[in-house]
N, C-alpha and C positions, 0 to 999 in steps of 0.2 A: 699244467694244461692251460692252453690259451683258448679263447673264443674261437680262434680258427682251427683248433684241433678236432678232427672228427670224432664224435662221441659213439660209444657203444652202449645202446639202451636196450634194456628188456621191458616190454610192456606185457602185463598180465591182466587178463579179464575173465570173468566168470560167464559173461554173456554169450549167447550163440553169435558167432561172427560170419558174415557181416550184417545180418538181417533182422537183429532184434530190437532195433529202435535207435534213439538218439545217441546213446552211449556208444554203440558200434560204429555209426555213422562218424561221430567225433573221432574215434580212435583210427578209423580208416583213413581220414583226412590227415590226422597227425603223423601216421607212419609214412604216407605217401609224401608229405612235405619234408619230413626229416631226411628220408632217404634221398629225395631229389636234391637235397642241399649237401649230400655227401656223407651223411651220418649212417652208421650201421645199426639197424633196428631188428630185433627178434620179438615176433609176437608169440605168446603163450596163451592158448585159448582152448576151450573145450572141443573135443573131436565131434560132438554131435552138431549137426546142421552147420558144419564148418566148410567154408569156401577158402581155400589158400589164397592169401594176397600176392599179387604180382610183384609188388614193389620191394618186399623185404623178405627175410628169413622168417621162418615160422615153425612151430612145434605143436602137433595135437597133444594136449596135456591131459592126463587122467583126471577124470571128473566123477563127481556123485550127483545122480539125478534120478528121480522117480520116473519111469516110463510114462510120456504123455504130459509131464508137468511143464509149466511155462519156463520161459528163459531165466525169469528172476528167482527161481528155485534151483537153478543149476549152480554147481560150486566146483571149483578146482579141488582136487584132493590135497589135503595138508598132511603130509607124511614126511618125517625126517629123511627117509631114504630117497624120496623123490627130490626134495630140496638138495640133497647131496649130489644126486645124479645131475640135476640142472646146473648146479654150481660147478661140477667137474667139466661138463661139456661145454660151458659157457663162461669159462674163468676169465674171459677178457672184458666182461661187462664193466662199464664205469658207473652206471646207475641203473636201478630197477624201479619201475613205475607201476603201481596197482591202480586199477580203475573201479573196483566195486568193493563193498563192505562184506564180502563173503569169503570164500576159500581163497580167493586171489590175494586178498590183503595179507593173510597169515603166511601162505606159501612164499610170497614176495619177501615178507620179513625174515623168514628162515633162509632164503637164498641171500639176502643182503647180509645177514649175520655171518654166513659162511664165506662169502667173498670180501666182507670188509668194505662194502660200497653203501652208498646212502640210498634210502627208500623215499621215494616221492609218492604221495597218494592224492587221488582226485575224488572229491565228494560231488557226484553227479546228482544225487537225489535230496529232495526236500522232505525229511522225515516228518517234520512239523506239520507240513501241509496235508499229510495223509490222514490226520485225525478227523478232518472235516468230512471226507468221503468213506473211510473205513474205520470208524471210531472204535469198534471193539477189538479188532485184530491189531490196530495201531496202538492202543493202550496196553495190550498184552505185549506187544514188541518193546515198548518203552521200558517195561519192568523186567524183561527177559533178555533176549539176544541184544538189543541195542544197548542195554545197561552193562551187559557182560563183555561185549565185543572188545571195547577199549582195554578192559583189564586183562583180558586174554592176549591181545596184541602186545601190551606192555610186557607180558611174560616171556614172549617169544622173540621180541625185537632186540636188536643189539643194545646193550646197556647205555652206551654213549648217546643213543638217539633219544632216550627217555628224558621227559622234562617234568619236573614237579609243578602241579597246578595250584594257583592261588585261588581264592574265593571268587565265585562267579559274579559278574557285573552285568549279566543280561537283564535288559529291561523288557517287559512284555509289551508286545505291540497289540494295537486294537484288533480284536478278532482271534488273538492267540488262544489256544487251549490252555488248561492249567499244566499240562505235561510239557508245555514247550521248553521251559527252562531246563527241566530234567533231560530232554533229548538233546538240547545243545551241549549240556554238560557231557553227555555220553560220547557225543562226536568230539568234544575237546579232548577227551581221554584217548580217543583213536589218534587225533592229530598230534598229541603229545609223545606218541611213540615212533614217529617218523621225522626225518630231517627237514621235510618241506611238504606242505600240502597245498592243493589248489582247488578251485571250483569255477565253473563257468559263471557264477553269480557272485557279485561282490558282497550281497547281504549274507550269504551262507559263510563266507570268509570272516566277515565283521562279527557274525554272531558266535562263531566258534571261537574267536579271539576273546570276545567279551565273556564267554562262558569259561575260559581259562584263567579270567582275572588279569587279562592282558600279558599273561607270561608266554603266549605264543605269538605275540606282536612281532611282525618281520618274518615269521615262518610260513605265513598264510598268503596266497597270491590268487588274484582273480584272473583267470585265463579263459576267455569266452572261446567257445568252439568256433572254429572257423567255417566258412561257406564255400562249397564246391564252386569251381569256375563256371559250372553250367548255369547257375543262377545268375551270376553277373553277365554272362554272355546272352541270356534269354532276352529276346525283344518281342514286344506285343505284336501279335498277328491279328487279333479280333478288333474290328473297327469299333470305335466308340459309337455308341447309338442310344436310343431312347430307354433301353433296359439297363439297369445298374445290376452288375453282377458281383455279389459277395461270395467270397470263398473262404473255407475253413479247412485246415488240414491237421490231422493228429489221430491218435489212437481213440477209438470209439468205446471209451469207457467213462464211468461216472465222474472220474477225477477232471476230465476235460470239459465237462458241463456243456455238451453239445445240446442236451436237452433244453438248457436255459437259452442257448442260441436259437434253437427252433421256436421257442415261446417268444423270444424277441422278434423273430421274423414274422410270426403270426400277429403280434401286436403291431408291427409295422404296417401291415394290411395295405400293401401297395402292389397293384397289378404290374407295375413297371420295375419290379425287382425280382431277381432270382438268387437262389442260394445253392452253390455247390459244395458238397461236403466230401472231402477226401480222406480215406481212411478205412479201417476195419477194426472189430473188436467185439467183445461179448455183449455190448449194449446195442449192437446195430439193429437187431430185429425191433427192439422196443422203439428205437429212434425212427425207424421207417414207419412204424405204425402211428408214431406221434406226427410225423410229417404229412401223412395222408389226411389229417384232420385240418391242415392249414387251408384257409378259404382263399387267400389272395397270394399272388406271385406263384412261382414254381420252385420246387426243391429237387435236387438230383443227388444221388449218392454214386460216387465215382469209383469206389473201392480203394484198395491199396496200391500205391505206385512203387514199384521196385527201382525204376530208372530216375536218376535225378533229373535228367534233361526233360522228362515228361512232367514231373512235378513242377519244375521251373517253368515251363511254358504255361501250365494252368495258372500259376501264381502271376506270371507276367500279363496274362489275358484277363485278370481280374480288375475290377474297378476298385475294389476294397478287400483287403484280407482282414478277417475277424478271428480273434482268439477270445474265447469266453472263459478260458481257465482262469482260476483266481486262488492265489495263495498256495498253489501246488508245484508249479514248475520252478526250476532253478534259472535257466536261461530263457527256456522257450526258444529253442534253435530255429523253428520255423519262422519266427519273427524276422531273424536275421535273414533268412533265405528269402522271405518276401520282400524286405527292404532292398536286398541286392537285385531284384528283378525290377526295382522302381515302382513297387506297388504301395498305395497308402494303406495304413494300418489302423485298425479300430480295436481297442483292447481294454481290459478293465483291472489289470494288476500293476500298480505303480512300481513294484520292485523289479519288473521285467524292463531292464534298461538297455539290453543289447539289441540293437536294430531299431530302437525307438527314440524319438525326440519330440519336442513340442512342435516342430516343422513337419515331420512326416507321419505323425500318428496322433490319433485323438483318444485321450483316455476318459473312460466313463466310470460310473459306478458298476458294481457287479450284477445288479438285478436286470431281469428281462426288460423292464420298462426303460432303464437307463441305457441299455444297449440298443434298444429300438429307437430311442431318441437320438442316439448317435448316428445310426444308420440314416435316419431321416435328414439330420443336419447335413451329412456329406452328400446324400442323394441330391439335395436342393441347392448344392453350391458347387457346380462343375469347376468354377475357377479355382476354388480351394483344392479340389482333387488334383488338378493340374499342378499346383505349387507342391503339394504333398508328394506326388509322384516324382518331381524333381528332387526334392529333399531326400526321399528315399534312395535314389540312384546315387546321390552325393555321399552317402554312408558306406557304399560298397567297398572301397579301398581299405577302410578301417575294420571291415568284417572279413577280410581275407584270410586264406589258410596261412600265407606267409606271416601274417601278423600273429596268429596263434602260435605257429612254429617258433618265432623269435621269443615270444614270451616264455614258452616251455624251455628253450634253450638257456634263457636266463635263470629260470628256476633250477635247471639241472646244474649249470655252473656254480650257482650259489650253494646248493646242496653239496656238490663235491668239494668246494672250498671250505665249507664249514667242517666236513668230514676230515679234510687234510689238516685243517688247523687243529 
């Protein structure tokens, strides 16, 4: 098989498609780009909350879910007879790709085993980062599901995909919880049962390889999620004026630290500033109440945007995009989206490197006072904001969906080549 040969790819996800968040947005762009390049893609996703994609073949896949539970508790069913039926109906697949550490991962392994094709897995989540926001449930997960998941996957994965792990060489980073090394080792066990693994973030790949004692070196690949054309095509419509507009976008949950952002805006204490917050989530009511106590400037909650073009326009009209998330996100997809619109960025997590550079983004510490100081610095230097805006726009080509597609094709070809050898 040559790089020019169209590939037949099966993509498996547990998440609601396409509305459950960054993972689904990434998958949507991936399958659109692959099919546009002539490859044949079939999406396997839960039937609940499902909107069939226009670009590729698809199958509503049986799933387990408690009624009313969120997308991250939904799981494709893991049944030998289901895997056998999928393998029979899709016997021509060249590679199968799992996108979650739930049922999709195991179902994909069973299909890969029956078809004799490689499995690629993508780690979208930063489990170590969840300990800061959800300490009790994250600790329980470390000793239960996360610990068992790799062992289970190794039991069902094709024997030739399994790799023996050497001793971990993970070095704790400042701010890491004591369970960090254990979590990375658990993820290394998962990665040791597939032919190749990816993550949007290089630090996730590097940590998994280190947790494997470097036995997985060469098997892991950083593949940042691409950005929809709507963001690169967006043009600023709001005139620049005396009021500096800060915009934040993301799920309104404790892990995104919008409460810290509101405290920073309060500490900024400038009447010539405004903060727009895009998103929805369980913390919205408390955040709105917090915003009502801010004495200077104005805060607006814009709700959840379903259309990429609408979100892109809000980002393009911002003077600064702010992300207060710290040590939780993998890529922080919205950073790349903001950069593609030509918007300067203010952030506080040095590991988020997709869409950020010293020229287009200002990195601060994670505290409210530090974020406020960053806001003040950018407000008082319009010339710097102009330079940062140009630097953000210059990053757009490297953040394209085509770049993501080509990286995935390289991973697929390498996995197929390794299986053939």
